[in-house]
All heavy atoms as TSV, in Angstrom:
chain	resi	resn	atom	element	x	y	z
A	1	MET	N	N	135.178	10.150	-21.802
A	1	MET	CA	C	136.085	10.921	-22.599
A	1	MET	C	C	137.491	10.421	-22.419
A	1	MET	O	O	137.912	10.031	-21.318
A	1	MET	CB	C	135.954	12.362	-22.244
A	1	MET	CG	C	136.728	13.289	-23.109
A	1	MET	SD	S	136.395	15.052	-23.002
A	1	MET	CE	C	136.003	15.280	-21.352
A	2	ARG	N	N	138.272	10.435	-23.443
A	2	ARG	CA	C	139.667	9.954	-23.364
A	2	ARG	C	C	140.530	10.974	-22.644
A	2	ARG	O	O	140.281	12.162	-22.750
A	2	ARG	CB	C	140.207	9.752	-24.758
A	2	ARG	CG	C	139.636	8.618	-25.506
A	2	ARG	CD	C	140.328	8.497	-26.836
A	2	ARG	NE	N	139.807	7.339	-27.508
A	2	ARG	CZ	C	140.212	6.956	-28.698
A	2	ARG	NH1	N	141.137	7.611	-29.331
A	2	ARG	NH2	N	139.721	5.898	-29.301
A	3	PRO	N	N	141.599	10.507	-21.998
A	3	PRO	CA	C	142.521	11.468	-21.381
A	3	PRO	C	C	143.221	12.301	-22.444
A	3	PRO	O	O	143.524	11.783	-23.547
A	3	PRO	CB	C	143.543	10.528	-20.685
A	3	PRO	CG	C	142.918	9.185	-20.616
A	3	PRO	CD	C	141.901	9.120	-21.710
A	4	GLY	N	N	143.384	13.530	-22.211
A	4	GLY	CA	C	144.031	14.398	-23.187
A	4	GLY	C	C	143.107	14.973	-24.212
A	4	GLY	O	O	143.482	15.723	-25.099
A	5	ALA	N	N	141.792	14.658	-24.146
A	5	ALA	CA	C	140.823	15.172	-25.088
A	5	ALA	C	C	139.945	16.216	-24.387
A	5	ALA	O	O	139.688	16.112	-23.175
A	5	ALA	CB	C	139.953	14.066	-25.662
A	6	ALA	N	N	139.486	17.160	-25.102
A	6	ALA	CA	C	138.620	18.231	-24.540
A	6	ALA	C	C	137.275	18.204	-25.293
A	6	ALA	O	O	137.244	18.052	-26.491
A	6	ALA	CB	C	139.265	19.539	-24.691
A	7	SER	N	N	136.216	18.307	-24.523
A	7	SER	CA	C	134.892	18.318	-25.116
A	7	SER	C	C	134.344	19.742	-25.170
A	7	SER	O	O	134.597	20.602	-24.319
A	7	SER	CB	C	133.927	17.486	-24.268
A	7	SER	OG	O	132.612	17.568	-24.814
A	8	THR	N	N	133.645	20.042	-26.309
A	8	THR	CA	C	133.069	21.381	-26.453
A	8	THR	C	C	131.682	21.464	-25.915
A	8	THR	O	O	131.071	22.534	-25.936
A	8	THR	CB	C	133.070	21.709	-27.959
A	8	THR	OG1	O	132.233	20.803	-28.647
A	8	THR	CG2	C	134.445	21.738	-28.556
A	9	GLY	N	N	131.103	20.318	-25.509
A	9	GLY	CA	C	129.755	20.370	-24.998
A	9	GLY	C	C	128.691	20.131	-26.053
A	9	GLY	O	O	127.545	19.930	-25.795
A	10	ALA	N	N	129.109	20.119	-27.318
A	10	ALA	CA	C	128.186	19.927	-28.423
A	10	ALA	C	C	128.399	18.525	-29.066
A	10	ALA	O	O	127.996	18.340	-30.184
A	10	ALA	CB	C	128.392	21.001	-29.467
A	11	GLY	N	N	128.985	17.622	-28.313
A	11	GLY	CA	C	129.260	16.298	-28.891
A	11	GLY	C	C	130.510	16.210	-29.707
A	11	GLY	O	O	130.718	15.174	-30.365
A	12	VAL	N	N	131.273	17.242	-29.745
A	12	VAL	CA	C	132.491	17.256	-30.556
A	12	VAL	C	C	133.663	17.093	-29.609
A	12	VAL	O	O	133.724	17.735	-28.565
A	12	VAL	CB	C	132.630	18.592	-31.342
A	12	VAL	CG1	C	133.927	18.644	-32.139
A	12	VAL	CG2	C	131.418	18.763	-32.273
A	13	VAL	N	N	134.607	16.219	-29.955
A	13	VAL	CA	C	135.811	16.043	-29.115
A	13	VAL	C	C	136.990	16.529	-29.863
A	13	VAL	O	O	137.221	16.187	-31.050
A	13	VAL	CB	C	135.964	14.516	-28.787
A	13	VAL	CG1	C	137.225	14.307	-27.995
A	13	VAL	CG2	C	134.759	14.023	-28.005
A	14	ALA	N	N	137.790	17.375	-29.230
A	14	ALA	CA	C	139.018	17.895	-29.830
A	14	ALA	C	C	140.207	17.175	-29.234
A	14	ALA	O	O	140.316	16.972	-28.049
A	14	ALA	CB	C	139.122	19.403	-29.541
A	15	ARG	N	N	141.090	16.723	-30.110
A	15	ARG	CA	C	142.333	16.055	-29.658
A	15	ARG	C	C	143.514	16.854	-30.124
A	15	ARG	O	O	143.521	17.361	-31.273
A	15	ARG	CB	C	142.373	14.645	-30.266
A	15	ARG	CG	C	141.338	13.704	-29.744
A	15	ARG	CD	C	141.481	12.318	-30.340
A	15	ARG	NE	N	140.371	11.500	-29.966
A	15	ARG	CZ	C	139.230	11.443	-30.670
A	15	ARG	NH1	N	139.039	12.104	-31.720
A	15	ARG	NH2	N	138.246	10.655	-30.250
A	16	PRO	N	N	144.540	16.953	-29.275
A	16	PRO	CA	C	145.695	17.746	-29.701
A	16	PRO	C	C	146.450	17.076	-30.825
A	16	PRO	O	O	146.560	15.849	-30.874
A	16	PRO	CB	C	146.561	17.763	-28.409
A	16	PRO	CG	C	146.122	16.582	-27.632
A	16	PRO	CD	C	144.679	16.359	-27.953
A	17	LEU	N	N	146.997	17.854	-31.746
A	17	LEU	CA	C	147.754	17.334	-32.857
A	17	LEU	C	C	149.232	17.229	-32.487
A	17	LEU	O	O	149.977	16.514	-33.102
A	17	LEU	CB	C	147.613	18.263	-34.073
A	17	LEU	CG	C	146.211	18.340	-34.691
A	17	LEU	CD1	C	146.251	19.340	-35.835
A	17	LEU	CD2	C	145.805	17.000	-35.172
A	18	GLY	N	N	149.617	17.944	-31.445
A	18	GLY	CA	C	151.018	17.929	-31.028
A	18	GLY	C	C	151.322	19.119	-30.157
A	18	GLY	O	O	150.395	19.784	-29.684
A	19	ALA	N	N	152.631	19.390	-29.985
A	19	ALA	CA	C	152.995	20.488	-29.108
A	19	ALA	C	C	154.323	21.069	-29.582
A	19	ALA	O	O	155.151	20.396	-30.195
A	19	ALA	CB	C	153.170	20.010	-27.672
A	20	PHE	N	N	154.451	22.373	-29.340
A	20	PHE	CA	C	155.702	23.022	-29.631
A	20	PHE	C	C	156.557	22.983	-28.377
A	20	PHE	O	O	156.068	23.156	-27.262
A	20	PHE	CB	C	155.518	24.497	-30.000
A	20	PHE	CG	C	154.913	24.658	-31.404
A	20	PHE	CD1	C	153.625	24.993	-31.579
A	20	PHE	CD2	C	155.734	24.541	-32.525
A	20	PHE	CE1	C	153.049	25.182	-32.817
A	20	PHE	CE2	C	155.195	24.711	-33.761
A	20	PHE	CZ	C	153.850	25.004	-33.930
A	21	ALA	N	N	157.846	22.691	-28.515
A	21	ALA	CA	C	158.736	22.690	-27.394
A	21	ALA	C	C	159.907	23.639	-27.685
A	21	ALA	O	O	160.432	23.665	-28.744
A	21	ALA	CB	C	159.299	21.283	-27.174
A	22	VAL	N	N	160.248	24.423	-26.689
A	22	VAL	CA	C	161.362	25.354	-26.773
A	22	VAL	C	C	162.510	24.814	-25.993
A	22	VAL	O	O	162.442	24.528	-24.838
A	22	VAL	CB	C	160.923	26.751	-26.216
A	22	VAL	CG1	C	162.101	27.730	-26.366
A	22	VAL	CG2	C	159.696	27.257	-26.884
A	23	GLY	N	N	163.621	24.598	-26.719
A	23	GLY	CA	C	164.822	24.076	-26.112
A	23	GLY	C	C	165.579	25.109	-25.321
A	23	GLY	O	O	165.309	26.292	-25.403
A	24	PRO	N	N	166.608	24.675	-24.592
A	24	PRO	CA	C	167.422	25.612	-23.794
A	24	PRO	C	C	168.140	26.636	-24.641
A	24	PRO	O	O	168.534	27.737	-24.174
A	24	PRO	CB	C	168.401	24.706	-23.027
A	24	PRO	CG	C	168.365	23.383	-23.700
A	24	PRO	CD	C	167.057	23.295	-24.438
A	25	ASP	N	N	168.402	26.274	-25.906
A	25	ASP	CA	C	169.084	27.211	-26.804
A	25	ASP	C	C	168.133	28.137	-27.535
A	25	ASP	O	O	168.553	28.938	-28.364
A	25	ASP	CB	C	169.968	26.437	-27.831
A	25	ASP	CG	C	169.124	25.414	-28.621
A	25	ASP	OD1	O	167.917	25.276	-28.304
A	25	ASP	OD2	O	169.677	24.831	-29.558
A	26	GLY	N	N	166.813	28.035	-27.241
A	26	GLY	CA	C	165.836	28.893	-27.847
A	26	GLY	C	C	165.225	28.365	-29.136
A	26	GLY	O	O	164.327	29.011	-29.705
A	27	LYS	N	N	165.669	27.193	-29.557
A	27	LYS	CA	C	165.073	26.643	-30.809
A	27	LYS	C	C	163.714	26.006	-30.489
A	27	LYS	O	O	163.542	25.395	-29.448
A	27	LYS	CB	C	166.016	25.555	-31.368
A	27	LYS	CG	C	167.283	26.125	-31.979
A	27	LYS	CD	C	168.042	25.026	-32.693
A	27	LYS	CE	C	169.266	25.584	-33.326
A	27	LYS	NZ	N	170.062	24.535	-34.040
A	28	VAL	N	N	162.832	26.192	-31.455
A	28	VAL	CA	C	161.483	25.671	-31.283
A	28	VAL	C	C	161.321	24.421	-32.154
A	28	VAL	O	O	161.723	24.412	-33.330
A	28	VAL	CB	C	160.436	26.699	-31.687
A	28	VAL	CG1	C	159.038	26.150	-31.568
A	28	VAL	CG2	C	160.600	27.968	-30.827
A	29	ALA	N	N	160.721	23.364	-31.598
A	29	ALA	CA	C	160.502	22.120	-32.343
A	29	ALA	C	C	159.083	21.688	-32.164
A	29	ALA	O	O	158.500	21.861	-31.124
A	29	ALA	CB	C	161.478	21.071	-31.819
A	30	TRP	N	N	158.536	21.111	-33.216
A	30	TRP	CA	C	157.194	20.574	-33.192
A	30	TRP	C	C	157.242	19.071	-32.900
A	30	TRP	O	O	157.990	18.352	-33.565
A	30	TRP	CB	C	156.489	20.798	-34.524
A	30	TRP	CG	C	155.199	20.122	-34.701
A	30	TRP	CD1	C	154.943	19.006	-35.408
A	30	TRP	CD2	C	153.949	20.466	-34.085
A	30	TRP	NE1	N	153.607	18.690	-35.281
A	30	TRP	CE2	C	153.012	19.602	-34.454
A	30	TRP	CE3	C	153.570	21.515	-33.229
A	30	TRP	CZ2	C	151.649	19.633	-34.048
A	30	TRP	CZ3	C	152.260	21.588	-32.827
A	30	TRP	CH2	C	151.321	20.649	-33.219
A	31	HIS	N	N	156.466	18.608	-31.947
A	31	HIS	CA	C	156.403	17.178	-31.614
A	31	HIS	C	C	154.956	16.700	-31.816
A	31	HIS	O	O	154.086	17.097	-31.009
A	31	HIS	CB	C	156.817	16.961	-30.150
A	31	HIS	CG	C	158.268	17.387	-29.902
A	31	HIS	ND1	N	159.306	16.588	-30.243
A	31	HIS	CD2	C	158.805	18.489	-29.322
A	31	HIS	CE1	C	160.409	17.154	-29.916
A	31	HIS	NE2	N	160.144	18.318	-29.354
A	32	PRO	N	N	154.699	15.920	-32.880
A	32	PRO	CA	C	153.345	15.465	-33.096
A	32	PRO	C	C	152.871	14.470	-32.050
A	32	PRO	O	O	153.668	13.708	-31.515
A	32	PRO	CB	C	153.425	14.824	-34.501
A	32	PRO	CG	C	154.872	14.435	-34.650
A	32	PRO	CD	C	155.655	15.464	-33.850
A	33	ALA	N	N	151.614	14.569	-31.735
A	33	ALA	CA	C	150.992	13.588	-30.780
A	33	ALA	C	C	150.598	12.379	-31.530
A	33	ALA	O	O	149.938	12.443	-32.563
A	33	ALA	CB	C	149.772	14.247	-30.102
A	34	VAL	N	N	151.005	11.189	-31.049
A	34	VAL	CA	C	150.680	9.940	-31.716
A	34	VAL	C	C	149.793	9.129	-30.794
A	34	VAL	O	O	150.114	8.859	-29.647
A	34	VAL	CB	C	151.986	9.148	-32.033
A	34	VAL	CG1	C	151.634	7.803	-32.676
A	34	VAL	CG2	C	152.888	9.950	-32.948
A	35	ASP	N	N	148.596	8.762	-31.292
A	35	ASP	CA	C	147.652	7.981	-30.545
A	35	ASP	C	C	147.852	6.483	-30.907
A	35	ASP	O	O	147.337	6.010	-31.890
A	35	ASP	CB	C	146.208	8.393	-30.827
A	35	ASP	CG	C	145.209	7.731	-29.926
A	35	ASP	OD1	O	145.610	6.899	-29.072
A	35	ASP	OD2	O	144.007	8.058	-30.044
A	36	VAL	N	N	148.700	5.815	-30.131
A	36	VAL	CA	C	149.073	4.432	-30.390
A	36	VAL	C	C	147.837	3.546	-30.351
A	36	VAL	O	O	147.704	2.610	-31.159
A	36	VAL	CB	C	150.183	3.942	-29.427
A	36	VAL	CG1	C	150.482	2.489	-29.661
A	36	VAL	CG2	C	151.397	4.807	-29.599
A	37	ASN	N	N	146.912	3.818	-29.422
A	37	ASN	CA	C	145.692	2.993	-29.323
A	37	ASN	C	C	144.883	3.036	-30.620
A	37	ASN	O	O	144.328	1.979	-31.036
A	37	ASN	CB	C	144.867	3.430	-28.129
A	37	ASN	CG	C	145.525	3.130	-26.818
A	37	ASN	OD1	O	146.280	2.173	-26.721
A	37	ASN	ND2	N	145.234	3.952	-25.821
A	38	ARG	N	N	144.787	4.195	-31.231
A	38	ARG	CA	C	144.031	4.307	-32.434
A	38	ARG	C	C	144.706	3.571	-33.585
A	38	ARG	O	O	144.054	2.928	-34.396
A	38	ARG	CB	C	143.881	5.788	-32.800
A	38	ARG	CG	C	143.114	5.990	-34.101
A	38	ARG	CD	C	142.850	7.448	-34.333
A	38	ARG	NE	N	141.597	7.734	-33.675
A	38	ARG	CZ	C	141.015	8.930	-33.683
A	38	ARG	NH1	N	141.568	9.896	-34.297
A	38	ARG	NH2	N	139.876	9.096	-33.066
A	39	ILE	N	N	146.014	3.580	-33.608
A	39	ILE	CA	C	146.786	2.860	-34.652
A	39	ILE	C	C	146.575	1.361	-34.485
A	39	ILE	O	O	146.314	0.654	-35.486
A	39	ILE	CB	C	148.291	3.259	-34.591
A	39	ILE	CG1	C	148.460	4.715	-34.918
A	39	ILE	CG2	C	149.107	2.354	-35.509
A	39	ILE	CD1	C	149.884	5.255	-34.679
A	40	VAL	N	N	146.670	0.873	-33.272
A	40	VAL	CA	C	146.503	-0.551	-33.045
A	40	VAL	C	C	145.044	-0.982	-33.371
A	40	VAL	O	O	144.838	-2.014	-34.007
A	40	VAL	CB	C	146.832	-0.894	-31.530
A	40	VAL	CG1	C	146.447	-2.324	-31.222
A	40	VAL	CG2	C	148.327	-0.688	-31.344
A	41	LEU	N	N	144.068	-0.201	-32.953
A	41	LEU	CA	C	142.680	-0.528	-33.241
A	41	LEU	C	C	142.412	-0.558	-34.744
A	41	LEU	O	O	141.729	-1.488	-35.247
A	41	LEU	CB	C	141.738	0.452	-32.537
A	41	LEU	CG	C	140.264	0.241	-32.791
A	41	LEU	CD1	C	139.828	-1.126	-32.255
A	41	LEU	CD2	C	139.432	1.367	-32.170
A	42	SER	N	N	142.966	0.366	-35.464
A	42	SER	CA	C	142.818	0.390	-36.950
A	42	SER	C	C	143.410	-0.898	-37.578
A	42	SER	O	O	142.820	-1.467	-38.469
A	42	SER	CB	C	143.489	1.594	-37.566
A	42	SER	OG	O	142.875	2.757	-37.058
A	43	GLY	N	N	144.560	-1.305	-37.091
A	43	GLY	CA	C	145.225	-2.502	-37.603
A	43	GLY	C	C	144.342	-3.742	-37.282
A	43	GLY	O	O	144.213	-4.641	-38.126
A	44	GLN	N	N	143.748	-3.790	-36.060
A	44	GLN	CA	C	142.946	-4.944	-35.701
A	44	GLN	C	C	141.678	-4.961	-36.542
A	44	GLN	O	O	141.237	-6.053	-37.007
A	44	GLN	CB	C	142.568	-4.834	-34.237
A	44	GLN	CG	C	143.711	-5.130	-33.315
A	44	GLN	CD	C	143.370	-4.905	-31.848
A	44	GLN	OE1	O	142.381	-4.235	-31.556
A	44	GLN	NE2	N	144.163	-5.435	-30.977
A	45	LEU	N	N	141.069	-3.781	-36.852
A	45	LEU	CA	C	139.881	-3.793	-37.692
A	45	LEU	C	C	140.192	-4.228	-39.115
A	45	LEU	O	O	139.438	-4.913	-39.750
A	45	LEU	CB	C	139.239	-2.391	-37.660
A	45	LEU	CG	C	138.612	-1.975	-36.313
A	45	LEU	CD1	C	138.164	-0.518	-36.397
A	45	LEU	CD2	C	137.446	-2.888	-35.962
A	46	ALA	N	N	141.334	-3.779	-39.625
A	46	ALA	CA	C	141.745	-4.155	-40.971
A	46	ALA	C	C	141.964	-5.672	-41.029
A	46	ALA	O	O	141.543	-6.357	-41.990
A	46	ALA	CB	C	143.009	-3.421	-41.376
A	47	LEU	N	N	142.627	-6.258	-40.041
A	47	LEU	CA	C	142.874	-7.673	-40.019
A	47	LEU	C	C	141.535	-8.420	-39.905
A	47	LEU	O	O	141.329	-9.432	-40.594
A	47	LEU	CB	C	143.771	-8.058	-38.802
A	47	LEU	CG	C	144.008	-9.540	-38.631
A	47	LEU	CD1	C	144.772	-10.100	-39.809
A	47	LEU	CD2	C	144.792	-9.780	-37.339
A	48	ALA	N	N	140.585	-7.962	-39.146
A	48	ALA	CA	C	139.342	-8.612	-39.018
A	48	ALA	C	C	138.564	-8.599	-40.332
A	48	ALA	O	O	137.955	-9.631	-40.730
A	48	ALA	CB	C	138.463	-7.920	-37.926
A	49	ALA	N	N	138.639	-7.493	-41.065
A	49	ALA	CA	C	138.008	-7.401	-42.358
A	49	ALA	C	C	138.606	-8.352	-43.320
A	49	ALA	O	O	137.908	-9.071	-44.110
A	49	ALA	CB	C	138.092	-5.983	-42.901
A	50	VAL	N	N	139.942	-8.498	-43.340
A	50	VAL	CA	C	140.617	-9.473	-44.232
A	50	VAL	C	C	140.239	-10.884	-43.882
A	50	VAL	O	O	139.939	-11.741	-44.761
A	50	VAL	CB	C	142.142	-9.283	-44.131
A	50	VAL	CG1	C	142.880	-10.444	-44.816
A	50	VAL	CG2	C	142.570	-7.959	-44.749
A	51	LEU	N	N	140.136	-11.215	-42.618
A	51	LEU	CA	C	139.760	-12.551	-42.199
A	51	LEU	C	C	138.307	-12.883	-42.572
A	51	LEU	O	O	137.995	-14.006	-42.993
A	51	LEU	CB	C	139.943	-12.745	-40.673
A	51	LEU	CG	C	141.438	-12.746	-40.210
A	51	LEU	CD1	C	141.496	-12.807	-38.676
A	51	LEU	CD2	C	142.197	-13.879	-40.824
A	52	VAL	N	N	137.427	-11.924	-42.479
A	52	VAL	CA	C	136.015	-12.161	-42.874
A	52	VAL	C	C	135.899	-12.425	-44.354
A	52	VAL	O	O	135.221	-13.395	-44.800
A	52	VAL	CB	C	135.134	-10.942	-42.469
A	52	VAL	CG1	C	133.758	-11.025	-43.164
A	52	VAL	CG2	C	134.991	-10.908	-40.956
A	53	VAL	N	N	136.619	-11.649	-45.180
A	53	VAL	CA	C	136.589	-11.871	-46.616
A	53	VAL	C	C	137.189	-13.176	-46.962
A	53	VAL	O	O	136.668	-13.929	-47.805
A	53	VAL	CB	C	137.330	-10.677	-47.338
A	53	VAL	CG1	C	137.547	-10.965	-48.821
A	53	VAL	CG2	C	136.544	-9.393	-47.139
A	54	ALA	N	N	138.283	-13.536	-46.321
A	54	ALA	CA	C	138.965	-14.807	-46.648
A	54	ALA	C	C	138.072	-16.004	-46.251
A	54	ALA	O	O	137.983	-16.963	-47.024
A	54	ALA	CB	C	140.313	-14.905	-45.937
A	55	SER	N	N	137.383	-15.903	-45.113
A	55	SER	CA	C	136.573	-17.031	-44.685
A	55	SER	C	C	135.345	-17.164	-45.628
A	55	SER	O	O	134.935	-18.294	-45.936
A	55	SER	CB	C	136.099	-16.849	-43.279
A	55	SER	OG	O	135.241	-15.741	-43.132
A	56	ARG	N	N	134.796	-16.065	-46.109
A	56	ARG	CA	C	133.679	-16.152	-47.056
A	56	ARG	C	C	134.106	-16.784	-48.363
A	56	ARG	O	O	133.384	-17.553	-48.931
A	56	ARG	CB	C	133.129	-14.745	-47.302
A	56	ARG	CG	C	132.276	-14.221	-46.171
A	56	ARG	CD	C	131.670	-12.928	-46.517
A	56	ARG	NE	N	130.882	-12.399	-45.409
A	56	ARG	CZ	C	130.259	-11.266	-45.409
A	56	ARG	NH1	N	130.271	-10.506	-46.475
A	56	ARG	NH2	N	129.586	-10.901	-44.356
A	57	ARG	N	N	135.296	-16.444	-48.802
A	57	ARG	CA	C	135.766	-17.041	-50.083
A	57	ARG	C	C	136.052	-18.538	-49.957
A	57	ARG	O	O	135.774	-19.311	-50.839
A	57	ARG	CB	C	137.058	-16.328	-50.542
A	57	ARG	CG	C	136.743	-14.947	-51.109
A	57	ARG	CD	C	137.952	-14.379	-51.778
A	57	ARG	NE	N	137.667	-13.066	-52.317
A	57	ARG	CZ	C	138.463	-12.298	-52.998
A	57	ARG	NH1	N	139.707	-12.749	-53.179
A	57	ARG	NH2	N	138.153	-11.159	-53.441
A	58	LEU	N	N	136.557	-18.946	-48.788
A	58	LEU	CA	C	136.788	-20.373	-48.552
A	58	LEU	C	C	135.469	-21.136	-48.482
A	58	LEU	O	O	135.354	-22.252	-48.996
A	58	LEU	CB	C	137.609	-20.569	-47.277
A	58	LEU	CG	C	139.079	-20.196	-47.338
A	58	LEU	CD1	C	139.745	-20.298	-46.002
A	58	LEU	CD2	C	139.806	-21.086	-48.339
A	59	ARG	N	N	134.457	-20.560	-47.903
A	59	ARG	CA	C	133.164	-21.230	-47.793
A	59	ARG	C	C	132.530	-21.372	-49.188
A	59	ARG	O	O	131.915	-22.387	-49.453
A	59	ARG	CB	C	132.245	-20.422	-46.880
A	59	ARG	CG	C	132.541	-20.554	-45.427
A	59	ARG	CD	C	131.574	-19.840	-44.598
A	59	ARG	NE	N	131.940	-19.867	-43.204
A	59	ARG	CZ	C	131.271	-19.207	-42.247
A	59	ARG	NH1	N	130.240	-18.501	-42.579
A	59	ARG	NH2	N	131.702	-19.311	-41.014
A	60	ARG	N	N	132.685	-20.385	-50.036
A	60	ARG	CA	C	132.140	-20.466	-51.379
A	60	ARG	C	C	132.816	-21.553	-52.205
A	60	ARG	O	O	132.214	-22.196	-53.041
A	60	ARG	CB	C	132.269	-19.116	-52.089
A	60	ARG	CG	C	131.290	-18.073	-51.570
A	60	ARG	CD	C	131.356	-16.797	-52.344
A	60	ARG	NE	N	130.480	-15.800	-51.766
A	60	ARG	CZ	C	130.452	-14.575	-52.121
A	60	ARG	NH1	N	131.245	-14.121	-53.112
A	60	ARG	NH2	N	129.601	-13.729	-51.600
A	61	ARG	N	N	134.150	-21.723	-52.017
A	61	ARG	CA	C	134.892	-22.712	-52.784
A	61	ARG	C	C	134.454	-24.117	-52.365
A	61	ARG	O	O	134.514	-25.008	-53.156
A	61	ARG	CB	C	136.390	-22.576	-52.543
A	61	ARG	CG	C	136.961	-21.411	-53.322
A	61	ARG	CD	C	138.465	-21.385	-53.103
A	61	ARG	NE	N	139.045	-20.225	-53.799
A	61	ARG	CZ	C	140.305	-19.927	-53.814
A	61	ARG	NH1	N	141.131	-20.697	-53.126
A	61	ARG	NH2	N	140.771	-18.882	-54.425
A	62	ARG	N	N	134.141	-24.326	-51.129
A	62	ARG	CA	C	133.784	-25.666	-50.621
A	62	ARG	C	C	132.423	-26.098	-51.098
A	62	ARG	O	O	132.132	-27.288	-51.052
A	62	ARG	CB	C	133.861	-25.707	-49.103
A	62	ARG	CG	C	135.272	-25.574	-48.571
A	62	ARG	CD	C	135.298	-25.659	-47.082
A	62	ARG	NE	N	136.701	-25.483	-46.618
A	62	ARG	CZ	C	137.047	-25.414	-45.354
A	62	ARG	NH1	N	136.121	-25.419	-44.455
A	62	ARG	NH2	N	138.307	-25.282	-45.062
A	63	ARG	N	N	131.558	-25.166	-51.444
A	63	ARG	CA	C	130.198	-25.520	-51.894
A	63	ARG	C	C	130.146	-26.000	-53.285
A	63	ARG	O	O	130.722	-26.086	-54.149
A	63	ARG	CB	C	129.253	-24.332	-51.781
A	63	ARG	CG	C	128.971	-24.008	-50.305
A	63	ARG	CD	C	128.026	-22.892	-50.234
A	63	ARG	NE	N	127.785	-22.538	-48.836
A	63	ARG	CZ	C	127.017	-21.611	-48.435
A	63	ARG	NH1	N	126.410	-20.841	-49.311
A	63	ARG	NH2	N	126.851	-21.343	-47.176
């Protein structure tokens, strides 16, 4: 299980969306949680898909 995630025991994983913070002046602010690892992994998967499509097209042109 990832750090910061909670399991319900039914195979479902809950991840926090963010947190409310109360400042010294009493103002409340919302701070969204950003999973940088998920963003990087998504970018890598998208790049891999583009490279696979491009290599297939190049192979078809050479035949």
